[in-house]
N, C-alpha and C positions, 0 to 999 in steps of 0.2 A: 709582593708574598705576604699570607699569614702568617699567625705563631705558628701554625701547625705546624708545619713546612721549615720557619727557620728554629724550632726547639727538635726538625733531624739528631740525634748523631750527641746537642747535649742535655734534652729536657725526655728524648724518651727515642723508640727508635725505631717503631713504627709507627702509622697511625690511618688504620680503620673509622677512619667518622665521616664518611658516605658519599670524598672528593673530589670533587669532579673534576676530569680528565683533562687541560686545557694545554692549549701549543706551549703556552706562557711556563706554564707548568711540569712538562715537561722537560724546559733546559734547566729544569731547579735540580727534578727526584725521577728516580722508579719508581712508577706504576706499573702492581699485578693485569691479570684479567681484568677487563670492566664484571663488575660482579652486581651490578642494575644499570638501566635507563629510567628516565625519571623528567617525565613533565614539566613543567615551571607551574604555579597557578597564581590568583591574586583572591587576596581573603580581603570585605570587608564590612563592613558594618553590614545587618542585616537589611536587607534590599537594595544592599547595592544602587544608595543614592547618587552615586559620580556612571553608577553604570558599566562603568569598566570591565573588559569582556578580556585581554590582554594588555601584555609587560606594550605594548610598541604603540598601540589604538590610546593607552594612557601618558601614551607621551611624547601628542597629541592634544592629550588637552594641558590643563589648569590646574590638576594633582599632584598630590605629593603624593612617593610610591617609597613607601616603608622595606627597608634592604637591612638583611645582618648583618655587620661590623665584616668585610673579607672574604664576602663567600661572589659566585659567580654574576647573581643578582646585581649584585653592590659592582661589582666591573663594570657590568654592560651599562648602570643605571647612572654610573660616571662618565659615559659617554656621549646618553642619551637625552638625560636627564641637566637639567642646570643645575649646579650645588644648591644654591636654596631648593630647589625641590623634590633631595634627596632628604630621608629622614637615618642618620647611619645610627644603629643601634648593637647590642652583642648580645643580644637571646631574640627567639623571636615571647616573650612571654615581654618584653620590654616592651619589640615593636609591636607587641596588644593593647598592654595600655595604651599607647602615641596613637594608636587605632583610637579610641576606645575615644578619649580626650581632646579627639580633632588634631591632633597634631600633622597625622598620611590622614591621606583617603585612601590608603589600598598598600596591601602588605607582598613583596618577592618571595617567594621561595618556592621549594620544589613540592608539586603537590600536597604527596604523601605525608610529606609535613604539617601544611597546612587544615588537610583534611581530620589530622587525629586531632589535632588543636579545639578545630573547632565541631567536631565531634557534642562535644559537654559544654556548648556554650550558644547560646540561643542569642547573644546580642551579633554574633557574624554570619555572615554565611562565605565561598571559597567557588571560584567562579571553576568551570573548566577547564583542561590543562592543556596547557602550548609550549610554543619551545619558545624560546629565547633565541629572537631574531640580532644574528650581527654586527652592528652600526656600518662597520666597511665595508660587507661586501652585497648586504642584504642577505643573506642565505639564514633559513634555521640553523640551529644552536639546539645538537640532539646530544640531551646529556646522558652522560655516562660518567656511573665514578669505583673505583677501583681502592682496593688499598693504597697507603704510597712506604717506600724503602725510602734509604741514602742512597744517592746513584754508587758506592759502591756497593751496595748490595742488591745492584740491578740480578747481581748472577741471583744470589736465593729468594728473589722478586718471581723467575723464571722458573729456578726448579720448586714452589710454592707450590704457584698458579698453572705451571705450564708454560706462559709465555709473560714479557714484558712493554710494555707499551713507555719505554723512557725518551726512545727514541717517535715515536711514531704521535701525530695529533691526535685530538680528539676523537671519539670515536662516532661518527658522525654518517648523516646520508647521507651523504650527498653533497655538502654541502659543510657551510666551513664555522 
């Protein structure tokens, strides 16, 4: 579990950081209703020298993927790529530096975050959006995010948004 979740109740009372809802996280925290659904994408150097189009086809290559620590992309990379093919950094700026230095071949993150970062940087480009694929089931993971509360605050999450997803799995489109 990432620092945002482990800090609930000690460092902060809630998290509003675009956190994906996953079954594992639902066991630890209470989520408000999802407030966004967003595909992932890959950021590569301009021209996409490796020809990477999505996370899983990249996994089938020898490319190194860059991911932010504690993200859903990090969790899936740990299950899909060998340890020597994952470059974990604390933030997107660090990942972009790693990409430009040749220490990773692509960065996996939510499409909107990558597109925003690429807008003013002609050295990089972003793939079309795609859904991560669950390595255990082969099904698409439809990424949805919401505010996060302590389990003891599930009642507050319900009152503030109309319902809570603390006991249900990630919002996914017929997939897990």
